[in-house]
C-alpha positions as CSV (number, residue, x, y, z in Angstrom):
1,M,17.2,121.1,-15.2
2,N,18.3,118.1,-13.1
3,F,21.8,116.8,-13.2
4,L,21.2,113.6,-15.2
5,K,19.3,115.5,-17.8
6,K,22.3,117.9,-18.1
7,V,24.5,114.9,-18.7
8,K,22.2,113.7,-21.5
9,S,22.0,117.2,-23.0
10,S,25.8,117.6,-22.8
11,V,26.1,114.6,-25.1
12,Y,23.6,115.8,-27.6
13,D,21.2,118.7,-27.4
14,P,21.9,121.7,-29.7
15,L,19.3,123.8,-27.8
16,Y,21.1,123.2,-24.5
17,Y,24.4,124.2,-26.0
18,S,22.9,127.4,-27.2
19,E,21.9,128.0,-23.6
20,I,25.5,127.3,-22.5
21,L,26.5,130.4,-24.5
22,N,24.5,132.5,-22.0
23,M,25.3,130.4,-18.9
24,N,27.8,131.7,-16.4
25,F,31.2,129.9,-16.2
26,G,30.8,128.8,-12.6
27,G,27.7,126.8,-13.4
28,S,29.6,124.8,-16.1
29,L,32.6,124.2,-13.8
30,K,30.2,123.0,-11.1
31,Y,28.7,120.6,-13.6
32,F,32.1,119.2,-14.5
33,F,33.0,118.5,-10.9
34,K,29.7,116.8,-10.2
35,L,30.2,114.6,-13.3
36,S,33.7,113.8,-12.1
37,L,32.4,112.8,-8.7
38,L,29.7,110.7,-10.2
39,L,32.0,108.8,-12.5
40,A,34.6,108.3,-9.7
41,L,31.9,106.9,-7.5
42,V,30.6,104.5,-10.2
43,G,34.2,103.4,-10.9
44,A,34.9,102.8,-7.2
45,V,31.7,100.8,-6.8
46,Y,32.4,98.7,-9.9
47,L,36.0,98.0,-9.0
48,S,35.0,97.2,-5.4
49,F,32.3,94.8,-6.6
50,V,34.8,93.0,-8.9
51,S,38.0,93.1,-6.9
52,I,37.0,92.9,-3.2
53,P,35.9,89.2,-3.4
54,K,39.3,88.4,-4.9
55,V,41.0,90.5,-2.2
56,N,39.1,88.8,0.6
57,S,40.1,85.4,-0.9
58,F,43.7,86.5,-1.0
59,I,43.7,87.9,2.5
60,S,42.1,84.7,4.0
61,T,45.1,82.7,2.8
62,F,47.7,85.4,2.7
63,G,49.7,84.4,5.9
64,D,49.6,80.7,5.3
65,R,50.5,81.0,1.6
66,V,53.6,83.3,2.3
67,V,54.9,81.1,5.1
68,D,54.2,77.8,3.3
69,A,55.9,79.1,0.1
70,Y,59.2,79.7,2.1
71,P,61.3,76.5,2.4
72,A,61.7,75.5,6.1
73,E,65.4,74.8,5.6
74,L,66.4,78.0,3.8
75,E,68.2,80.9,5.5
76,V,69.3,83.9,3.4
77,R,71.9,86.3,4.9
78,L,72.7,89.8,3.5
79,K,75.8,91.4,5.0
80,N,77.8,94.3,3.6
81,G,75.8,94.1,0.3
82,L,76.7,90.4,-0.2
83,V,74.3,87.4,-0.1
84,S,75.0,84.0,1.4
85,T,72.8,81.0,2.2
86,N,72.9,77.8,4.1
87,V,71.8,75.6,1.2
88,V,73.3,74.0,-1.9
89,E,73.1,76.3,-4.9
90,P,71.6,77.0,-7.3
91,Y,68.6,76.8,-5.0
92,I,65.2,76.8,-6.8
93,I,61.7,77.7,-5.6
94,P,59.2,76.6,-8.3
95,L,56.4,78.9,-9.3
96,P,53.1,77.8,-7.6
97,K,50.5,76.9,-10.2
98,D,47.5,78.8,-8.8
99,E,45.2,81.7,-9.5
100,F,47.4,84.2,-7.7
101,N,50.2,83.7,-10.2
102,A,48.0,83.4,-13.3
103,D,49.9,86.1,-15.3
104,Y,53.2,84.4,-14.7
105,N,51.8,81.0,-15.4
106,K,50.6,82.2,-18.8
107,S,54.1,83.2,-19.6
108,N,55.3,79.6,-18.9
109,Y,57.8,80.6,-16.2
110,E,58.9,77.5,-14.3
111,N,60.4,79.1,-11.2
112,L,59.5,81.8,-8.8
113,I,62.9,82.4,-7.3
114,V,66.3,81.0,-8.0
115,I,69.2,81.7,-5.7
116,D,72.7,81.6,-7.2
117,T,75.4,83.4,-5.3
118,K,78.2,81.4,-6.8
119,S,77.9,82.6,-10.4
120,D,78.5,86.1,-11.8
121,L,75.6,88.3,-12.7
122,S,74.3,87.3,-16.1
123,L,71.1,88.0,-18.1
124,D,71.7,84.8,-20.1
125,K,71.7,82.8,-16.8
126,F,68.6,84.6,-15.6
127,N,66.8,83.6,-18.8
128,A,68.2,80.1,-18.6
129,Y,66.8,79.6,-15.2
130,N,63.3,80.6,-16.5
131,T,62.5,82.4,-13.3
132,V,60.7,85.5,-12.1
133,V,63.4,86.4,-9.6
134,L,67.1,85.6,-9.5
135,L,69.1,86.4,-6.4
136,T,72.8,86.6,-6.9
137,K,75.6,87.4,-4.5
138,N,75.2,91.2,-4.9
139,A,72.0,91.9,-6.9
140,V,68.4,90.9,-7.5
141,L,67.0,90.5,-11.0
142,T,63.2,90.6,-11.5
143,R,61.0,90.5,-14.5
144,D,57.5,92.0,-15.0
145,K,55.7,91.7,-18.3
146,G,59.0,91.1,-20.1
147,K,60.8,94.0,-18.5
148,I,63.9,93.0,-16.5
149,T,65.0,95.1,-13.5
150,I,68.4,94.8,-11.8
151,T,68.7,96.0,-8.2
152,E,72.1,96.1,-6.7
153,L,72.4,95.3,-3.0
154,K,75.3,97.5,-2.3
155,G,74.5,99.8,0.6
156,T,71.5,97.7,1.7
157,S,71.1,97.1,5.5
158,D,72.2,93.8,6.8
159,L,69.4,91.2,7.0
160,T,68.7,87.6,7.8
161,I,65.6,85.8,6.4
162,N,64.4,82.4,7.6
163,R,60.9,80.9,8.2
164,D,60.7,82.0,11.8
165,K,61.4,85.6,11.0
166,L,58.9,85.4,8.1
167,V,56.2,84.1,10.5
168,Y,56.9,87.1,12.7
169,W,56.7,89.6,9.8
170,V,53.5,88.1,8.4
171,G,51.9,88.4,11.9
172,K,52.8,92.1,11.9
173,V,51.5,92.8,8.4
174,T,48.3,90.8,8.5
175,P,46.2,93.3,10.5
176,F,47.0,96.0,7.9
177,V,46.3,93.6,5.0
178,K,42.8,92.8,6.4
179,K,41.9,96.5,6.1
180,L,42.5,96.5,2.3
181,P,38.8,95.8,1.4
182,Y,37.9,99.1,3.2
183,I,40.8,101.1,1.8
184,I,40.6,100.1,-1.8
185,P,37.3,101.9,-2.6
186,V,38.6,105.1,-1.1
187,I,41.8,104.9,-3.0
188,V,40.0,104.1,-6.3
189,F,37.5,106.9,-5.8
190,T,40.2,109.5,-5.0
191,G,42.4,108.4,-7.8
192,L,39.6,108.5,-10.4
193,F,38.4,111.9,-9.2
194,L,41.9,113.3,-9.5
195,Y,42.3,111.7,-12.9
196,F,39.1,113.4,-14.1
197,A,40.0,116.7,-12.5
198,F,43.3,116.6,-14.3
199,S,41.2,116.9,-17.5
200,L,40.8,120.6,-16.7
201,F,44.4,121.1,-17.9
202,Y,43.8,119.0,-21.0
203,L,40.8,121.2,-21.8
204,L,43.1,124.2,-22.0
205,F,44.4,122.8,-25.3
206,V,41.0,121.4,-26.4
207,A,39.4,124.8,-25.9
208,L,41.7,126.2,-28.7
209,L,40.2,123.6,-31.1
210,V,36.7,124.5,-29.9
211,F,37.5,128.2,-30.5
212,I,38.5,127.3,-34.1
213,I,35.2,125.5,-34.6
214,G,33.4,128.6,-33.3
215,K,35.3,130.6,-35.9
216,I,34.2,128.2,-38.6
217,R,30.6,128.3,-37.5
218,K,30.8,132.1,-37.1
219,L,29.6,132.0,-33.5
220,G,32.0,134.7,-32.2
221,L,33.2,132.5,-29.3
222,S,35.8,133.8,-26.9
223,Y,38.5,131.4,-25.6
224,K,36.8,131.4,-22.1
225,K,33.4,130.5,-23.7
226,S,35.1,127.8,-25.8
227,Y,36.6,126.3,-22.6
228,Q,33.2,126.4,-20.9
229,I,31.7,124.5,-23.8
230,S,34.5,122.0,-23.5
231,L,33.5,121.4,-19.8
232,H,30.2,120.0,-21.1
233,A,31.4,118.4,-24.4
234,I,33.9,116.2,-22.5
235,T,31.0,114.3,-20.9
236,L,30.8,111.6,-23.6
237,P,34.6,111.1,-23.8
238,L,34.8,110.6,-20.0
239,I,31.9,108.2,-20.0
240,L,33.4,106.2,-22.9
241,S,36.8,106.2,-21.2
242,M,35.2,104.7,-18.1
243,V,33.3,102.0,-20.1
244,S,36.5,101.1,-22.0
245,W,38.2,100.7,-18.6
246,F,35.4,98.4,-17.4
247,I,35.6,96.1,-20.4
248,N,39.4,96.4,-20.6
249,I,39.6,98.0,-24.1
250,K,42.3,100.6,-24.5
251,M,41.2,103.8,-26.3
252,F,43.7,105.3,-28.7
253,L,45.5,108.5,-27.6
254,F,43.5,111.0,-29.6
255,V,40.1,109.3,-29.7
256,P,38.7,111.2,-26.7
257,T,39.7,114.5,-28.3
258,I,38.1,113.5,-31.6
259,I,34.9,112.5,-29.9
260,L,34.8,115.8,-27.9
261,L,35.2,117.8,-31.1
262,V,32.5,115.8,-32.9
263,V,30.1,116.5,-29.9
264,V,30.9,120.2,-30.2
265,W,30.5,120.2,-34.0
266,V,27.1,118.5,-34.0
267,N,25.7,120.6,-31.1
268,L,27.0,124.1,-32.1
269,K,24.9,125.0,-35.0
270,A,25.8,127.8,-37.4
271,K,22.3,129.2,-37.1
272,D,22.8,129.9,-33.4
273,P,22.9,133.7,-32.7
274,V,26.2,135.4,-32.4
275,L,26.5,136.6,-28.8
276,P,28.9,139.1,-27.2
277,L,32.2,137.8,-26.1
278,A,32.3,136.5,-22.5
């Protein structure tokens, strides 16, 4: 039986599930890893197709955007954990209204960075400035999706930032940034495969539920055989999880487990012969 036919049969084919009862465990484990590799490859190709054009667009303007966004007259000095500047404060850098800041633009933030080293640290002032980042004399306040993070600068290495130094840093980073289109597919593929492989631990719990179904259907399943069946029954939940990721719809926590158990229930028929424990 070719692999894609096994995928189809693992979704629905009672006869195939009766064959699994006689199949060796290694064959099912091999099937699971092949499925994980296939889904990881599909996910990597899809994300590459969607994201790499955007990444290339970002990279092509990365250096100029970073340098142009930094005011020519501004110099920020950090010494002994305290910030000072050479400009009149509060100093405000507005949030650029472009595609790269779309998420923040939707939240109606007005400013990207506000520097105020003369006032005490205050969340009320942070909110009043309507900014993504607030730099105070001894801390940095940032917000991401409504979550506010405060990072104290005590113990931080001394640093001076101005446009000339920024141009130098951008020149050093740009060669690495240009490699991102080649790195992203590898990272995505590896991450997805590890995510799917982690399901092997999740199936340790699910196998108990499959074992119970076996008891109800009077199939005489051992825990090991229940786990083996789970290696096939997880096919549909993994595919649906991938599709939901593609279309940006979040699946509820227990939905994959419920789907897996439904697959087991409809494929393991009570009329199947009772076999010796594996």
